[in-house]
RODO-656679 format. One record per residue: residue in three letters; x, y, z of N, C-alpha, C in turn. Coordinates in steps of 0.1 Angstrom, whole numbers, padded with zeros to 4 digits, always signed. Example, Ala and Ser with C-alpha at 12.3 -4.5 7.8 and 13.67 -1.06 7.14 Angstrom:
<pts>
ALA+0132-0057+0078+0123-0045+0078+0132-0033+0078/SER+0128-0022+0071+0137-0011+0071+0129+0000+0079/
</pts>
This chain:
<pts>
UNK+0008-0012+0000+0000+0000+0000+0009+0012+0000/UNK+0006+0022-0008+0014+0034-0010+0008+0045-0001/UNK+0016+0050+0008+0012+0061+0017+0018+0074+0014/UNK+0024+0076+0003+0031+0088-0001+0020+0099-0004/UNK+0023+0111+0000+0013+0122-0003+0015+0127-0017/UNK+0005+0132-0023+0007+0138-0036+0015+0150-0035/UNK+0024+0153-0045+0032+0165-0045+0023+0177-0049/UNK+0028+0189-0046+0020+0200-0049+0017+0202-0064/UNK+0024+0194-0072+0022+0195-0087+0012+0185-0092/UNK+0008+0176-0083-0001+0165-0088-0016+0170-0088/UNK-0024+0161-0093-0039+0164-0094-0045+0167-0081/UNK-0057+0172-0082-0065+0176-0070-0070+0163-0063/UNK-0073+0165-0050-0079+0154-0042-0094+0153-0047/UNK-0099+0140-0046-0113+0137-0050-0122+0140-0038/UNK-0129+0150-0039-0138+0154-0028-0153+0155-0034/UNK-0162+0148-0028-0176+0149-0033-0181+0163-0034/UNK-0189+0166-0044-0195+0179-0046-0203+0184-0034/UNK-0203+0196-0031-0211+0202-0021-0225+0203-0027/UNK-0235+0197-0019-0249+0197-0023-0254+0211-0025/UNK-0263+0212-0035-0269+0225-0038-0276+0231-0025/UNK-0282+0222-0017-0289+0227-0005-0280+0227+0007/UNK-0268+0223+0006-0258+0223+0017-0260+0212+0027/UNK-0268+0202+0024-0270+0191+0034-0258+0183+0038/UNK-0248+0184+0029-0235+0177+0033-0224+0186+0037/UNK-0228+0198+0041-0218+0209+0044-0208+0204+0055/UNK-0212+0198+0065-0203+0194+0076-0193+0185+0071/UNK-0197+0175+0064-0187+0165+0059-0178+0171+0048/UNK-0185+0179+0039-0178+0185+0028-0167+0194+0034/UNK-0170+0203+0044-0161+0212+0049-0149+0205+0055/UNK-0151+0194+0062-0140+0186+0069-0131+0180+0058/UNK-0137+0174+0047-0130+0168+0037-0121+0179+0029/UNK-0127+0190+0027-0120+0201+0019-0108+0206+0028/UNK-0111+0209+0040-0100+0214+0048-0089+0204+0050/UNK-0092+0191+0051-0082+0181+0052-0074+0180+0040/UNK-0081+0181+0028-0073+0180+0015-0064+0192+0014/UNK-0069+0204+0017-0061+0216+0016-0049+0215+0026/UNK-0051+0210+0038-0041+0209+0048-0031+0198+0044/UNK-0035+0188+0038-0026+0177+0033-0016+0182+0023/UNK-0020+0192+0015-0012+0198+0005-0003+0209+0011/UNK-0004+0212+0024+0004+0222+0030+0000+0236+0026/UNK-0013+0238+0023-0018+0250+0017-0029+0257+0026/UNK-0030+0253+0039-0040+0258+0047-0040+0273+0049/UNK-0028+0279+0049-0027+0294+0050-0034+0301+0039/UNK-0035+0295+0027-0042+0301+0016-0057+0301+0018/UNK-0062+0291+0026-0076+0291+0028-0080+0299+0040/UNK-0071+0300+0050-0075+0307+0063-0070+0322+0063/UNK-0064+0326+0052-0060+0340+0051-0047+0344+0057/UNK-0039+0334+0061-0025+0337+0066-0015+0339+0055/UNK-0018+0335+0043-0008+0337+0032-0008+0351+0028/UNK+0004+0357+0027+0005+0371+0024+0010+0372+0009/UNK+0002+0380+0002+0005+0382-0012+0017+0391-0013/UNK+0028+0387-0020+0040+0396-0022+0036+0408-0030/UNK+0041+0419-0027+0038+0432-0034+0050+0434-0044/UNK+0046+0436-0057+0057+0438-0067+0064+0451-0065/UNK+0076+0452-0069+0083+0465-0069+0076+0475-0079/UNK+0076+0488-0075+0071+0498-0084+0080+0499-0095/UNK+0075+0501-0107+0083+0502-0119+0082+0517-0124/UNK+0094+0523-0125+0095+0537-0129+0096+0537-0144/UNK+0086+0541-0151+0086+0540-0166+0096+0550-0172/UNK+0099+0561-0166+0108+0570-0172+0123+0566-0170/UNK+0126+0560-0159+0139+0555-0157+0141+0540-0161/UNK+0130+0533-0163+0130+0519-0167+0137+0511-0157/UNK+0133+0513-0144+0139+0505-0133+0128+0502-0122/UNK+0130+0492-0115+0122+0488-0104+0127+0494-0091/UNK+0117+0500-0084+0121+0506-0071+0115+0499-0059/UNK+0123+0497-0049+0118+0491-0037+0110+0501-0029/UNK+0103+0496-0018+0095+0505-0010+0103+0516-0004/UNK+0116+0514-0001+0125+0524+0005+0130+0534-0006/UNK+0127+0532-0018+0131+0541-0029+0144+0537-0036/UNK+0151+0527-0031+0163+0523-0038+0159+0514-0050/UNK+0169+0513-0059+0167+0505-0071+0169+0490-0068/UNK+0160+0482-0073+0161+0468-0071+0170+0462-0082/UNK+0179+0453-0078+0187+0446-0088+0179+0436-0096/UNK+0184+0432-0107+0177+0422-0116+0175+0409-0108/UNK+0184+0405-0100+0183+0393-0091+0172+0395-0082/UNK+0171+0407-0075+0160+0409-0066+0146+0409-0073/UNK+0146+0415-0085+0133+0415-0092+0129+0401-0096/UNK+0139+0393-0100+0136+0379-0104+0131+0371-0092/UNK+0138+0373-0080+0134+0365-0068+0120+0369-0063/UNK+0117+0382-0064+0103+0386-0060+0093+0381-0070/UNK+0096+0381-0083+0087+0376-0093+0084+0361-0091/UNK+0094+0353-0087+0093+0339-0083+0083+0337-0071/UNK+0085+0346-0061+0076+0345-0050+0062+0349-0053/UNK+0060+0359-0062+0047+0363-0066+0040+0351-0074/UNK+0048+0345-0083+0043+0334-0091+0039+0322-0082/UNK+0047+0319-0072+0045+0308-0063+0032+0311-0055/UNK+0030+0323-0051+0018+0327-0043+0006+0324-0052/UNK+0006+0329-0064-0006+0328-0073-0008+0313-0076/UNK+0002+0305-0078+0001+0291-0082-0006+0284-0070/UNK-0001+0286-0058-0007+0279-0046-0021+0284-0043/UNK-0023+0297-0044-0037+0303-0042-0046+0297-0052/UNK-0042+0296-0065-0051+0291-0075-0053+0276-0073/UNK-0044+0269-0068-0046+0255-0066-0057+0253-0055/UNK-0057+0261-0045-0068+0260-0035-0081+0264-0041/UNK-0081+0275-0049-0094+0279-0055-0099+0268-0064/UNK-0090+0262-0072-0094+0251-0081-0100+0240-0074/UNK-0094+0236-0062-0099+0225-0054-0113+0228-0050/UNK-0115+0241-0046-0129+0245-0041-0138+0245-0053/UNK-0134+0252-0064-0143+0254-0076-0147+0241-0082/UNK-0139+0231-0081-0142+0218-0087-0153+0210-0079/UNK-0157+0215-0067-0166+0208-0059-0178+0216-0055/UNK-0180+0228-0061-0192+0236-0058-0201+0237-0070/UNK-0213+0241-0068-0222+0242-0079-0219+0254-0088/UNK-0224+0255-0100-0222+0266-0108-0228+0279-0102/UNK-0239+0277-0095-0245+0289-0089-0236+0295-0078/UNK-0230+0287-0070-0221+0292-0060-0208+0297-0066/UNK-0203+0290-0077-0191+0295-0083-0193+0309-0089/UNK-0205+0311-0095-0207+0325-0101-0208+0335-0090/UNK-0212+0331-0078-0212+0341-0067-0198+0344-0061/UNK-0189+0335-0062-0176+0337-0055-0164+0339-0065/UNK-0166+0337-0078-0155+0336-0087-0147+0349-0088/UNK-0153+0361-0085-0145+0373-0087-0139+0378-0074/UNK-0140+0370-0063-0134+0374-0050-0119+0372-0051/UNK-0112+0381-0044-0097+0381-0045-0091+0371-0036/UNK-0088+0360-0041-0080+0350-0034-0088+0338-0028/UNK-0082+0327-0026-0088+0315-0020-0094+0318-0007/UNK-0088+0325+0002-0093+0328+0015-0107+0335+0014/UNK-0108+0345+0006-0121+0352+0004-0131+0343-0001/UNK-0128+0334-0011-0137+0324-0017-0142+0315-0006/UNK-0132+0309+0002-0136+0300+0013-0145+0306+0023/UNK-0141+0318+0027-0149+0326+0037-0163+0328+0033/UNK-0165+0332+0020-0178+0334+0015-0187+0321+0014/UNK-0180+0310+0010-0187+0297+0010-0192+0293+0024/UNK-0183+0296+0034-0187+0293+0048-0199+0301+0052/UNK-0199+0314+0048-0211+0323+0051-0224+0318+0045/UNK-0222+0313+0032-0234+0307+0025-0240+0295+0033/UNK-0231+0287+0038-0236+0275+0044-0234+0275+0059/
</pts>
């Protein structure tokens, strides 16, 4: 029997769909949070993940500026871009896990919310 956990690049966990009337909310919520936690992504659902802020780009000077006004090196820009990409990838993975298990009606209600945490919070309010 294989007890290895899926990597963060593997497919989503199979969680039964949330019923339209929410009758399975208690078990759905537990399964969803367990799946998100098993992926090491709980902070994206509970709001603890902090979205990195990109450096300001000065169009006239064609350079990236840090919050303290100094110029960011190319290496610093690339490192920050990697952190931003990683944030969006992980946040999107949590949103996709949620989106794949809710009805279209609920999806239409939450799709424009900013981030997985906001989506999850709204679904919790609905049910």
